N, C-alpha and C positions, 0 to 999 in steps of 0.2 A: 230363305237363308234354307244350308244346302240340308241333308238327313241326318246325317250326324250332330251337329247341332244343335239341332232342333232336339233330339235326343238328349244331349248332354242339358239341355236348358228345363225340359218338362220333367228331367229324372232330378234335377236341384231343390226345383220348385216343388216337387212333390215329396222329398226330404222334410223341408222348410214347413210346408201343410201339415204332415206326418207329426212335427216335433212343437208343435203351438202351443198346444195344452201344458206342454213342459217347461216352456219357454217363461223366464222372470218378469213378464208383463205386470205393468203396476197402475191399477186405475184409479186415482186420488177421488178422493172428494172433494167438488167445488165451495170454494169458500164464496159467501154471499156478499160481503163488503170491504172495504178498507179498513173499517176496526176489525172485521173478525181478524184481517192478514196481521196487522198489529198486535194485536191482544197474542197472537200464534208465536210471533218473533219474539215475544216479551217473554211467553213461558220457555220457549226453548233458549231463556238466557243469550239472546243475540243483543251485538252492543252496537255495530254498524254495520250498516246494510248498503251496497252498491246498487244503484238503481239504472237498471240499463235502458236507454230508450233516445229519441231522436228530440232535435232542438225545436222541431214546430211544434211536440207536445207540449216541451216545457213553455214555449211560447205562449201556447194557447191556455197554459195554465192546467191541464187537466190532471196531472201529477200531483198538485198542491195539496188536496185533500190526505191523499196518501201521507205525502211527506208530515205532515203538521199530525197526523195520528199516529205518527212513525214517535214523532219526536215527545210527543204528548206525554209517550210511555217511556221515555230516557233514552229511545235508540236512535244515533245518529245515522244522517243519511248525506252519504258521499254520492254524487250525480256524475254519471255517465252520459251527457246526451251528442254522444259524435256516431251516433249510429248512421248507416247510407244506406239506402234502398239496396238490396241485392250485397248483404255485409262482406266484408272483404278478410282475407286472411289478418292485413295491417290494423282494421279495423278490432278485430279479435285482441290481438297484441295489444293494442293500447287500454282497451278494457282490463285484459288481465294485470297490465301495470298498474293503472291506476286501483283495482281490490287490492293487487299486495302494497301499493304505496302508503295506500289509506288505512290499511290495517282492517280490512273488511272480515266478515265474518259469515256471510250472507249472500245471496242476488235476487232484484227482484226484478223481474224484464216487464217492461212496462212499455207496450205498442203494438204493432203490426207483426205480423211475422219472420220481419227483417231483426227485429228489437229480438226477439226470442230466439234466431239465431245464433245472434252474437254473442247472446247469455250464456247460452246453451256450450258454443265452442271456446268460449273467452275460460269458463266454470272446467270444462275439460283439461284444457290448459293450464289451469292450477294444479290441478291433481297429478298430470301425467308432466312434470317442466320440462322434463327431457325429449319430448315428443311432440314436434313440428306437426302444425294443422296439417299441411299435406298427408302425412303420414298416419293420419285417421279417419283417410277418407276409406268406406268400405262399410263395413260389416265388424261391429265389435273388436274395436280399435282403442277403445279407451278403458273399460274393464274395472274402472272403481270410479268409487260415489262422490258425485260430485257436492260441493256444497250447498247449504240447502239453497234450493233456487223454488221461487216464487212468480206463477205467472199472472199478468194482467192484460188479457188482450182489450185492445181497443178498436177492432175491426174484427168482423163477424164472416172469417173466412178460411185462414190457415189453417186453423186447428191445431198451430204448434203448442199450445198449452197443453196439450196431450201425448204426444206424438215422442219417440225415441230420436226424431230425426234433426240435423241442424245441416244446410245448406249454406256451403259457404263459396266466394268467389274468389281466386287467384287473381292477386293484384298483376301479373305480369304476363301471365297466359290468358286470362280470361276465362280460364276455366272452370266452369260451377261445379261444384257435385258434392252429394250429402253425404254427412256422416252418422251412422246410423249404432246406436249403441244403449242397450237400457240404462245405462246410467243417466242418459239425455233427457228420460222423462222428467219433467218437473215436478217434484214433493206436491206442491198444492198448485191452484189456478183459482184464481177471483174472477167469477161471471157475474158483472153488476154493468147491466145494460145501460147504464146510465153515461159507462165510458164512450158507448156507441154515438149518444146522440149528437146528432146535428154533423156525423159525418158526410163528408161531401159525395152529390150523388154519383161520380164518376168511379169513386174508392170502392162505395158501396158495392155498386154494381160487379165491380170486378172482384171483390174479394170474396159476394155473393157466389158469384160464377165458383170461383176457384173453391168453394165447399162443397157446391153442387158436384164438380171435376171428380173431387176424394172420394164424393162419396158412390157416384158411378162406378170410376175406375176399380175402387175396392170390392165393387158386385160383381162387378162381369168378367172379374178376374177368377182364378182358379184356385187361393187358398180362400175362400169364406167362410166361416165360422158360424152358427146360429146366430152368435150376438153380433158378430160385426154386420150381415145379414139385418138383422134390427136395427143398429144404428144408422145402415145405411137408408133406408127405408123410412123411418124419421126425419133423417135429414132432409132426405129428397121431399118429402110431405111438407116439411115446415117452409123449404125454399120454395117451395111451388107456392105454397099458401101465401107468404110474407114479402121473398124481395122487391117484389114489382112497388109494394107497399111502401117497404122502409126506401125504396130508391126514391119514390115521388116525394114522401115527405119523411125528410132527417130528423125529427122530433115527435116519429110515431112510437110511439114508446113501447106498445106492444108488438108492433112488427120489428121491432129492434129486440126484444128480449129475444122471442121468438127466433130470430134471426141468430142470435149468439148461443145459444139452445143446437140451432143446426149446424153450424159451423164445430160446436164441441162434437156432436153426436159424429157428424163425419169424417173427425178429426179419431176418435177411439175407433172408425171400420178401417180407417186406411191405415193406421197403425199396427195392426195384425195381419191383415189382406193386404196391404203395398197397394201401390198404384200403379199408371203405366208409360204407354208409351207419348202420352199427353205430356205428361210430367217430364220424362225424358230430354223432348224436345224442348221445352219450354224451358227448361234449367239451361238447355242450351245455346237461346236466344237471350236469357238474362243473362249470362256470362260473357257473351260475344257483345251483343248491343247496349247494355240494361234495360231491355223492355221488362217492364212491370211483371210478376210471376202471374198475376190474375190476371191480365190480359192477355198474356200470351194462352193463359190455359182455357180461358174464355173463346178466343177466337181458333183454337185448334179442336176443340173439342168435338163441334158436328163435323169436320173432314174426318177424324178417325173415327167416329160411328159411320160413317159412309163408308170408312176402306176396313171396318172388320167385320159390316153386313152381316152374311149369316151364323159368324162365329160365334157371334156375341147376342144375336137375334133372341133368342129363347129368353137367357138369364135378364136383358134391357127390358124385357116384354114384360116378365116377371117383376121384376122391381117396381117400373112405372104402373102395373096395375096395382102393386101391393100399394103404391104410396097416392092414389086416388087420383093420379094424372091423365087417367084415360081410364074409359071406361071397364069393366070387369069382364065383359061379354068380348072385346077386341081381339081378335087372332095376333099371334106374336109377330109375323110380319109388319103388320099394319100399325101395332103398338109402339112396335121399336121406332119408325118412321115416323110415326105421329110424334114420339118425345124428340128427336132428332129436328123435327120441324119446328116443335116447341122451343126448343135451345136456339134455331135460329133466329126466331119471333120473339124472346126474349130480349136475344144479344141486340137487336136492332133497334127495340122499346127503350132499351138504358144507352142506345148511342152506343154500342162496341159495333167497331167496325167487323169486315168479313176479311181484311188483310191486315199485314204489318209491316211498317216502313222500315227500309235501309236495310234490307237483307240482300246481300251479297252474293250472286253466282259461285266466287272463287272460297268464298269462306263456308257455302255449305258444307263439302265436305268433312271438313274438321270436325263441325259442329253434330252432323251427323254420326261419324266414329265419336263422339264423346256421347252422345244417346244411345249410342248402340252400346257402350261400355257402362253406362249406369243401368240399363234395362235387361242386358242379356249378360248371366241367366235368373236374375234375382226378379225380375217382374213378371208375375203370371197372369202377363193379357192373354186375349182369346186368340189373336192371331200374329204369332212368331214373325218379325222383321228383322234384317240384318241393317249393315249401316248404309247399303245401295237402297236399299230398300225404302228406307226412311226419310232420304235425300228427296224423295218423292213430295212428302208431306210439309217442307218445306217451301219449295214451289210452288205448293199448293194455296199458301198463304202469302206468298209474297208480291208482295206490290209493284205493280208493271208499270212504265211510262208509256205514253201514248204512242211514242215512237215503236216500243218494242211489241206491242200492239198491230199496231198495224204491218210490223215485219207478221207477225205472225200469220195476220189474214191472207197476207200476199201468199205467204208459202203456202198457205189450205187453199187458196186460189188456184194455185199451178197444180196444185195435185188430186182438184178436183176436175182441170179440164182434161184431166188425162184420161179419166175415166168414164166421162160421159155427162149429162144434162142433171142426172137424178141427182148426182154427189154436188153439182154445179149451185145447184138451189138449195144443198144444205150449207156451201159456202156460202152462198149469198147471202143467207141468214148471221152468219157467224159475221161476213165481213160487215154487214149493218150494225150487227150489235158492237163491234170491237169498236164500232165509231160515236159510240154511246156513251161517255163518261169510263167509270171507273170498273165496271165488270168484266170488261173487254176479254183481255187474255184466255181466261178460264175459259169465257164461252168460246173463244177461236180455240183454244185448244180441245175441248170436248168437240166441236164440229171437225175438227181436222182426226180426231180417234175413231170417231165416225163415218168419216172419208174412209181411212184405211182401212175400217171393216167390210163396208161396202166393194172398196177396190179386192180384197183381198178374197172376199163373196163370188166377186165377178170372175177370177182367176179360176178360183175353182170351178165355178159353171161352165167355163169355156175348156179345161181341162177333161170334163166330163162329156 
């Protein structure tokens, strides 16, 4: 990124950081049960609520108890169960139409981040009927209070029950973008761990790592406060202690309760301190290919921590020491590296891959441009990157065929032959690795970079 744009980004971020104490963030008191939520709606005189959820939740009967509690208090329920993963503009419009047709006066978002994003955006469209979703993209484009919104998270990861963001995908362009406005923060959230019992292992893993990304990006960014740092530390501590337990036993009540708390704390952290390029890239992948957000975040996190390197070393080390992930006496560099290695080990233990399928070379420039537009200047990341630099991160997680691996290995071999035996030995290792299954391309690329460094040093020596 050029110097002038860096200056603009950092100036913009500094202004937002200084304004944090003056902005109308709302931290609600969580409700502990469906009964409490139904009682609250009755006290506020609500007669019909729109339940925004998905077909799977309704099929599994997860919302039945809430519906029964509402009906027992004379509150009618209109169910909108058409939410899709990575909710679209048309999804939002359909939910809005249902709300208006049924004469609803409150909204309950029941599910993961997709249900909450859809409900938030539908609420925004209800109060801003002449403003299409596309024109709400960005910051403070709603500016009107939504109908009463209660969030019921069923996954411990997104933190959407606390945040001012809704992420929506354009049906036609596949561009996935955030809407950020204080009006989108739900008035109440029901944190009942029983809604997460029995969550499938893969969903537990990816949503749990999603919460970890929220906490890490909030802490290593440049817009933290005492409160956001404390929330991020608590979230990382809980995830470190309980995520693997929840993954291995979906009915471990203690682990589920702690993970729900972790997701809530991570949401509180990043709604004030923002996220970073992991999210920007993950959003573009979700919009283009429908890749689940938590999965993309989990795969991307260690690569970005490597890319940031010294830019986030001190902050990351401070976070993981205070969260009890590494010993207090460990120095910054070792602590940061140990944490990144732990992330990779957690992903491996929960069968989260190291690459993502289906990423096409021809799509990468446009996705990188979208990530650049989302992240800059808003996200206070440790290291600023423009679209061209972000393209590299897509290639890092791109799944490659054996033919592509062989081609890179052959290219590396040609370079090595031109500069001598020492480089050839490096290439030989890369070629051998490239023939062994799926890691091949990244190993070969690393070898090629090493070969080029050797060649550069050799040329410099000859000049001397």
